Structure formats: structure tokens, C-alpha cells
C-alpha positions as CSV (number, residue, x, y, z in Angstrom):
1,M,101.7,89.3,101.7
2,D,99.4,86.5,102.6
3,Y,99.3,83.2,104.1
4,F,98.4,81.1,101.3
5,H,101.1,78.7,100.2
6,R,102.0,75.4,98.4
7,K,103.2,72.2,100.2
8,D,103.4,68.7,98.4
9,G,101.6,70.1,95.5
10,H,98.6,71.4,97.5
11,L,97.7,74.8,98.2
12,W,97.3,75.7,101.9
13,C,95.4,78.4,103.7
14,E,97.6,78.8,107.0
15,E,97.7,75.2,108.1
16,V,94.7,73.9,106.4
17,R,94.6,72.3,103.0
18,V,92.4,74.1,100.7
19,G,91.3,71.1,98.8
20,D,90.0,69.7,102.4
21,L,88.1,72.7,102.7
22,A,86.4,72.3,99.4
23,D,85.8,68.6,100.3
24,R,84.1,69.7,103.5
25,F,82.2,72.7,102.7
26,G,81.7,72.4,98.9
27,T,82.1,75.0,96.0
28,P,81.9,77.8,95.1
29,L,83.8,78.5,98.4
30,Y,85.2,81.7,99.9
31,V,88.1,81.1,102.1
32,Y,89.7,83.9,104.4
33,S,93.1,83.8,106.2
34,Q,92.7,85.5,109.5
35,R,96.4,85.6,109.9
36,T,96.6,87.7,106.7
37,F,94.0,90.3,107.5
38,T,95.2,90.5,111.2
39,E,98.8,91.2,110.1
40,H,97.7,93.9,107.3
41,F,95.6,95.7,110.0
42,R,98.4,95.7,112.6
43,K,100.8,97.0,110.1
44,L,98.9,99.9,109.2
45,D,97.8,100.7,112.7
46,A,101.5,100.5,113.7
47,A,102.7,102.8,110.9
48,F,100.7,105.6,112.1
49,S,101.4,105.1,115.9
50,D,103.2,108.5,115.9
51,V,100.0,110.4,115.6
52,P,96.6,110.1,117.0
53,H,94.6,107.9,114.7
54,L,91.9,105.5,114.1
55,V,91.6,102.8,111.5
56,C,88.1,102.3,110.6
57,Y,87.8,99.3,108.3
58,S,85.7,99.9,105.1
59,V,82.8,97.3,105.7
60,K,81.7,97.6,102.1
61,A,84.9,95.5,101.1
62,N,83.7,92.4,103.0
63,G,81.0,92.7,105.9
64,N,81.2,89.0,106.9
65,L,80.3,89.2,110.6
66,G,83.2,86.8,111.6
67,I,85.8,89.3,110.1
68,L,84.3,92.3,111.6
69,R,84.3,90.8,115.0
70,E,87.8,89.7,114.7
71,L,88.9,93.4,113.5
72,G,86.7,94.9,116.1
73,R,88.7,92.9,118.8
74,L,91.9,94.3,117.3
75,G,90.7,97.9,117.9
76,A,89.4,98.8,114.3
77,G,86.6,101.1,113.7
78,A,84.1,100.9,110.8
79,D,83.6,103.0,107.8
80,I,80.0,102.3,106.7
81,V,78.0,103.5,103.8
82,S,74.5,102.1,104.6
83,G,72.0,101.4,107.5
84,G,72.6,97.9,107.0
85,E,76.3,98.2,107.3
86,L,75.7,100.1,110.5
87,V,73.6,97.1,111.7
88,K,76.3,94.7,110.9
89,A,79.0,96.7,112.6
90,R,77.2,97.1,115.8
91,R,76.2,93.5,115.8
92,A,79.9,92.5,115.4
93,G,80.7,94.4,118.6
94,I,82.3,97.5,117.1
95,P,81.6,100.4,119.5
96,A,79.4,103.2,118.1
97,D,82.2,105.7,118.7
98,R,84.5,104.0,116.4
99,I,82.0,104.2,113.4
100,V,82.0,106.9,110.6
101,Y,79.2,107.0,108.1
102,S,79.7,108.1,104.5
103,G,77.5,107.7,101.4
104,V,75.7,110.0,98.9
105,G,72.2,108.8,99.4
106,K,71.5,108.3,103.1
107,T,67.7,108.1,104.0
108,R,66.1,109.6,106.7
109,A,65.6,106.3,108.3
110,E,69.4,105.4,108.0
111,L,70.4,108.8,109.5
112,A,67.9,108.3,112.4
113,L,69.6,105.0,113.1
114,A,73.1,106.5,113.1
115,V,71.9,109.4,115.5
116,R,70.1,107.1,117.8
117,E,73.2,104.6,117.9
118,G,75.4,107.7,118.9
119,I,78.0,107.0,116.0
120,R,81.2,109.1,116.1
121,C,80.5,111.1,112.8
122,V,78.4,111.4,109.7
123,N,80.3,112.5,106.8
124,V,78.1,114.9,104.9
125,E,78.1,115.0,101.2
126,N,75.9,117.8,100.4
127,V,74.3,120.9,101.8
128,E,71.0,119.4,101.7
129,E,72.2,116.6,103.8
130,L,73.1,118.8,106.4
131,E,69.4,120.2,106.8
132,V,67.9,116.9,106.6
133,L,70.3,115.5,109.3
134,D,69.8,118.4,111.5
135,E,66.0,117.9,111.3
136,V,66.5,114.2,112.2
137,A,68.7,114.8,115.2
138,R,66.3,117.5,116.5
139,S,63.3,115.1,116.4
140,I,65.4,112.5,118.2
141,G,66.7,115.2,120.8
142,R,70.4,114.5,120.2
143,R,73.4,116.6,118.7
144,Q,75.3,114.9,116.0
145,A,78.9,115.2,115.1
146,V,79.6,115.7,111.4
147,A,82.3,116.1,108.9
148,F,82.3,117.6,105.5
149,R,83.1,115.2,102.9
150,V,84.9,117.7,100.4
151,N,85.6,116.6,96.7
152,P,89.2,117.9,95.9
153,D,88.9,117.3,92.1
154,V,92.0,115.0,92.2
155,D,92.7,112.2,89.8
156,A,93.7,109.1,91.8
157,H,95.0,107.4,88.5
158,T,93.0,104.3,89.0
159,H,90.1,102.5,87.0
160,A,87.4,105.1,86.0
161,H,84.9,103.3,88.2
162,L,87.0,103.4,91.2
163,T,87.7,107.1,91.4
164,T,85.7,109.1,93.8
165,G,87.5,112.4,94.1
166,R,87.1,113.9,90.5
167,R,84.7,116.8,89.8
168,E,82.6,114.6,87.8
169,N,82.1,111.8,90.4
170,K,78.9,112.1,92.6
171,F,80.8,112.1,96.0
172,G,81.5,115.0,98.3
173,I,80.9,118.7,98.6
174,P,82.8,120.7,95.8
175,L,85.6,122.9,97.2
176,E,83.8,126.0,96.0
177,E,80.7,125.0,98.0
178,V,82.5,124.7,101.1
179,G,81.7,128.2,102.4
180,R,78.0,127.7,101.7
181,A,78.0,124.5,103.6
182,A,79.8,126.2,106.6
183,E,77.2,129.0,106.6
184,V,74.3,126.7,106.8
185,A,76.0,124.3,109.5
186,A,76.7,127.3,111.5
187,R,73.0,127.9,112.1
188,L,72.0,124.3,112.7
189,E,71.9,123.7,116.3
190,A,71.6,119.8,116.2
191,L,74.8,119.4,114.5
192,Q,78.4,120.0,115.4
193,V,81.1,120.2,112.6
194,V,84.2,118.3,114.1
195,G,86.0,117.0,111.1
196,L,86.9,117.0,107.4
197,D,86.8,114.0,105.1
198,M,88.3,113.3,101.8
199,H,88.2,110.1,99.7
200,I,89.7,110.0,96.4
201,G,89.3,106.4,95.1
202,S,90.4,102.9,95.3
203,Q,93.3,100.8,94.3
204,I,95.7,103.8,94.4
205,L,99.2,102.7,93.7
206,T,101.3,105.9,94.2
207,P,101.3,108.8,97.1
208,E,101.0,111.7,94.9
209,P,97.0,111.9,94.6
210,Y,96.9,111.5,98.5
211,R,99.5,114.4,98.8
212,E,97.7,116.5,96.4
213,A,94.2,116.1,98.2
214,L,96.0,116.7,101.7
215,R,97.4,119.9,100.5
216,Q,93.8,121.0,99.7
217,A,92.6,119.6,103.0
218,R,95.0,121.7,105.0
219,E,93.5,124.9,103.4
220,V,90.0,123.6,104.2
221,V,90.9,122.8,107.7
222,A,92.3,126.4,108.2
223,F,89.1,127.7,106.5
224,L,86.8,126.0,108.8
225,R,88.8,126.7,112.1
226,A,88.9,130.5,111.1
227,R,85.1,130.3,111.2
228,G,84.8,128.7,114.6
229,F,84.6,125.1,113.6
230,P,86.9,122.9,115.7
231,V,87.9,120.3,113.2
232,E,89.1,117.6,115.7
233,H,89.8,115.0,113.0
234,L,91.0,114.5,109.5
235,D,89.6,111.4,107.7
236,I,91.7,110.6,104.4
237,G,89.6,107.8,103.4
238,G,91.1,104.5,102.1
239,G,92.1,103.5,98.7
240,L,95.3,101.9,99.2
241,A,96.3,99.3,96.5
242,V,97.0,95.5,96.8
243,R,98.7,93.2,94.4
244,Y,96.5,91.2,91.9
245,D,99.1,90.7,89.3
246,T,102.3,92.6,88.7
247,E,101.3,95.9,90.5
248,E,103.7,97.2,93.2
249,P,101.6,98.9,95.8
250,M,102.7,101.0,98.8
251,T,103.4,99.2,102.1
252,A,101.9,100.9,105.2
253,D,105.4,102.3,106.1
254,E,105.9,103.7,102.8
255,F,102.3,105.3,102.8
256,H,103.1,106.8,106.1
257,E,106.3,108.3,105.2
258,A,104.8,109.8,102.0
259,I,102.1,111.7,103.8
260,I,102.8,112.2,107.5
261,H,104.5,115.7,106.8
262,L,101.1,117.0,105.7
263,V,99.2,115.9,108.7
264,R,101.4,116.0,111.7
265,D,101.2,119.5,112.6
266,L,97.4,119.8,112.2
267,E,96.7,118.6,115.6
268,V,93.9,116.2,114.4
269,T,93.2,112.6,115.0
270,L,93.7,111.0,111.6
271,I,91.2,108.7,110.4
272,L,91.9,106.0,107.7
273,E,89.3,103.9,106.0
274,P,91.1,100.8,104.4
275,G,89.1,97.9,103.2
276,R,90.9,96.2,100.3
277,F,94.3,96.7,101.8
278,I,93.3,94.6,104.8
279,I,91.1,92.2,103.5
280,G,91.9,91.8,99.7
281,P,94.9,89.5,99.8
282,A,93.2,87.6,102.8
283,G,90.6,85.9,100.6
284,I,90.5,83.4,97.8
285,L,87.3,82.1,95.8
286,V,87.6,78.3,95.1
287,G,85.6,76.7,92.2
288,E,85.3,73.2,90.7
289,V,85.5,72.4,87.0
290,I,82.3,71.2,85.6
291,F,83.2,70.9,82.0
292,V,86.0,71.3,79.7
293,K,85.0,72.4,76.2
294,E,87.1,73.0,73.0
295,A,85.6,75.3,70.4
296,G,87.9,76.2,67.4
297,N,91.1,77.5,69.0
298,R,89.6,78.2,72.3
299,R,89.8,75.8,75.5
300,F,87.0,76.8,78.1
301,V,87.3,75.6,81.5
302,I,83.8,76.0,83.0
303,L,83.6,76.4,86.7
304,D,80.8,76.3,89.3
305,A,81.9,79.8,90.3
306,G,81.1,82.8,88.0
307,M,80.4,86.5,87.7
308,N,77.7,86.1,90.2
309,D,80.2,85.0,92.8
310,L,83.1,87.4,91.6
311,I,82.0,90.3,89.3
312,R,85.4,92.1,89.3
313,P,86.8,90.7,86.2
314,V,83.9,91.8,83.9
315,L,82.9,95.0,85.9
316,Y,86.5,96.4,86.2
317,G,88.4,94.3,83.7
318,A,90.2,93.0,86.8
319,H,93.0,90.5,86.7
320,H,93.0,87.8,89.4
321,R,95.6,85.2,89.7
322,L,94.2,81.7,88.8
323,E,95.9,78.4,89.8
324,P,94.7,74.8,90.4
325,V,94.1,74.0,93.9
326,V,96.2,70.8,93.6
327,D,99.1,70.8,91.0
328,R,98.3,68.9,87.8
329,P,101.0,67.7,85.4
330,G,101.3,68.7,81.9
331,D,102.5,71.8,79.9
332,P,100.2,74.9,80.5
333,V,97.8,75.7,77.6
334,P,96.0,78.9,76.7
335,T,92.6,78.7,78.8
336,D,89.6,80.8,79.3
337,V,88.3,80.1,82.9
338,V,84.4,80.8,82.5
339,G,81.5,80.3,84.8
340,P,78.0,79.0,84.6
341,V,76.0,82.2,84.2
342,C,74.2,82.9,81.0
343,E,76.2,85.8,80.0
344,S,79.2,86.3,77.6
345,G,80.8,88.4,80.2
346,D,80.8,85.6,82.8
347,F,84.6,84.7,83.0
348,L,87.1,84.9,85.7
349,G,90.2,84.9,83.3
350,K,90.7,84.8,79.8
351,D,93.8,83.5,77.9
352,R,95.5,82.3,81.1
353,R,98.2,79.6,80.7
354,L,97.2,76.7,82.9
355,P,97.9,73.1,83.1
356,P,95.3,70.9,81.3
357,L,92.6,70.9,83.8
358,V,89.9,68.2,83.8
359,R,86.4,67.7,85.2
360,G,86.5,67.6,89.1
361,D,89.7,69.7,89.5
362,R,89.4,72.7,91.6
363,V,90.7,76.3,90.6
364,V,91.5,79.1,93.0
365,V,91.0,82.8,92.4
366,F,93.4,84.7,94.4
367,T,93.1,88.3,96.1
368,A,89.4,87.9,96.2
369,G,88.7,88.9,99.9
370,A,87.7,92.4,98.9
371,Y,84.4,93.0,96.8
372,G,84.1,89.5,96.1
373,F,81.4,88.1,98.2
374,A,80.4,91.7,99.1
375,M,79.4,92.2,95.5
376,S,78.0,88.7,94.6
377,S,74.4,88.2,93.6
378,Q,71.8,85.6,93.0
379,Y,71.8,86.3,89.3
380,N,70.3,83.4,87.3
381,Q,68.9,82.4,90.7
382,R,72.2,81.0,91.8
383,P,72.6,80.6,95.7
384,R,75.5,82.5,97.0
385,A,78.6,80.8,98.1
386,A,79.7,79.7,101.6
387,E,82.4,81.4,103.5
388,V,84.9,79.9,105.8
389,L,87.5,81.7,108.0
390,V,90.8,80.1,108.8
391,D,92.8,80.6,111.9
392,G,96.0,78.3,112.1
393,T,94.8,74.8,112.0
394,E,91.3,75.7,112.6
395,A,88.5,76.4,110.0
396,R,85.0,77.6,110.8
397,L,82.0,78.3,108.7
398,V,81.1,82.0,108.9
399,R,78.4,82.0,106.4
400,R,76.4,78.9,105.3
401,R,75.8,78.2,101.5
402,E,72.5,79.6,100.4
403,T,70.0,77.0,99.3
404,W,67.2,77.0,96.7
405,E,64.6,77.8,99.3
406,D,66.7,80.8,100.5
407,L,66.0,82.1,96.8
408,L,62.2,82.1,97.6
409,A,62.2,83.1,101.3
410,A,61.5,86.8,100.9
411,E,58.9,86.3,98.1
412,T,55.2,86.8,99.3
413,D,53.2,85.5,96.2
414,L,54.3,81.9,96.4
415,I,52.1,78.9,95.1
416,P,52.4,75.5,96.8
417,G,55.2,73.4,95.5
418,P,54.8,70.3,93.5
């Protein structure tokens, strides 16, 4: 659920009209409902209140500092996949002991930063990484807690680009190599194996992939404990789906009921890494119609927002609900909603039945809070959108719109302007 609703023909975010936000901050514009992501976090946190647990928000879904800060205040930790995300999480005030670090390609500099910060756990994804992390920790003079991220070869029944737990995916230690990893870890004095991590994919609609992975996780936990490793926590990743169109995702309570019997008796702290589930429904993207173009039997509505702002439709074939910000009279007509980028793949929705939009109308893309701005780019040298956070009747700018000067700021071989 979310707190976007219509009143008197206008779309509202909580108690603020979205059209007023577009007037004030311009477009393209990301708008986030604090009430929505707060409620989603609290529901998941409450669902697992019967076991020791920690909800580590997946920063890659949306790393805006304003959002991170609010989630940190609610008690969330952070699931990070880069040094930059670690810097952001710490800047947002999330304690280091609530941060876990995944990712297949951590550099020595990133590992050193994690060790110096004293984060809760590094999720190690291959045997070589164990040895490098041990060298880094010894050079700093600290002992680092680690978990094995294991690849259970489980099909999450999601988009091919969103699965992370299959044998052909790059993520995690294959089950048959866990024994070798344990042998290596046992002789590394600067590391302490305290957990097990599995993450099988994203936008997962049914509980069975989780259950299959957890059945294997139980065996690995027993294997590691028999070899003297304490295994104090089990990280089951994220991946809970949200509704973009007609999907019927699990609620937090349904997810809990589906898997808790596989976890409760392990005497571990359960770590969950939701991203999309928390922030996806809380965000929208607003664009303005630049032109309307008729070509043969196609009607193109061209927005100032495009694939550089939201790449999910072309990258994943994702379907996001599209509506005008302000109701427009007229019978719906088949419409291709496209952007200004010089690519045929630059679309936000094809063959959608929308009222006859005209130049100057605003269009909203729903469920854009996750992997929207986070995956945006400056392709075609287009400055990235502004971001606004709404809390009740208050709206505050949490990221200013980039400028043309921002596009040049990092380049070093500049010639004087005209």
C-alpha cells in the first residue's frame, strides 16, 4: 500500500498535491512518501518480532541520505554493496554495528574502510576474498567478523537479470566449496566466521524459493558449527516483491508465516535485507509532456523524463503504472509514453490507454522509489532529477536538480567557456 491518492481530480502525496510539487521543484522529479516507507519498514520489523532480528535496508535500492536517515532513526541497519554506500550509510547516522557488506568485487580500499569503520559483518563471496580481507584486517590491527555468502542454486522465478542464487550467477560461494572456505577461514587469525548469508534474487512473489534456500542453509549452519564456527546470525537477503501492475506479492506477515518454522530453532539472529519492499511503493517519478506526436497509427507522448531517469522499463521490461497528475477529460487512447533520450529503447510505457494528453500536462510513473533514481544516469548529458521527501503536509528537497555545470564539474581538461 502507499499514501498516493486522488482528490478533486488531482494526485496527492500524503497531504501535498503532486502538481504543486512539480510547479515548485520542476520536472523530472522524484517524490517520496515518508509515511509509506515508514509503514513498510515497521510492518516487516513487527512481523519478525518473535525472533531476534535486524532489518538492514538495502541501500542500492535508493541511497538518498534523507531516506537513509529516517530509516536509521526507526532502527534500520544497512545492507551495502560498495564503499560509497558505506560512506552514505554512516553519514546518514546508521551505526556501524548495524551494517552488513555484500558484493562480489570489493576492492582492498573498500575492505579497509569497512574494517576501520568496524561494521557488523562482511559477507565474503569467494575463498580468495577471505585471504585478501585477512591481509587487510591484519594490516589495520583489527579482527573482522565475516559471513559466508553461499549460492544455493535456487531458482527465484523472477526476471533473469534479477536472480542471484543460481549456479550460473556470479554471486556467492558454491555449496560444494563451503568446506574449502571453512578450511581457509579456520587458519586466518584476523577473521571470525559468525554468520551465513544467502540472497537468491529480487521481486520474488512466492515463498517456496526462500524455503528451498533455507532448507539448504540449515544444513550449512550445522556443517559450520560442527567445525567450530559459532554462526550467530543467518542473513536471508531481501527480494520481497511489490505490486507494479497486477502482481500479488506477499505481505510481511505472510512471509513470516511461510519461513519462520525453518528459522526459529536455529538460535540465530535473523538478518533481512529488504530494499524494494520498503521504498518501491513510496516513490513516484513525475515528468512533463514536451510534445505529442502522431506517426502512422502510433501516438507518442514525449516527456522530459526518460530512460536516463528510470531505466527499468527497457532494462527489465518492467511495467510501471502511468497516469496524468491531473485528471484530463476524454476517452482513453492507446499511447506510447517515451522520453527525450536518443535511443529507441527510451520509453516508460508502450501502448497504454491514457486520456488525450497535451503539451504541458504532467504524467506520473508509480512504484518508482526503488532502482529509479539509484540507477539513473547523465546519458545524453542530461542532468539528473531532483528528489523531494513528503511527510504529511511538509515537503523538503532532499536532492537538488543537477545543472549543466554539474556535468562538467569532475572533468579536468576544460577550456574557457564562450
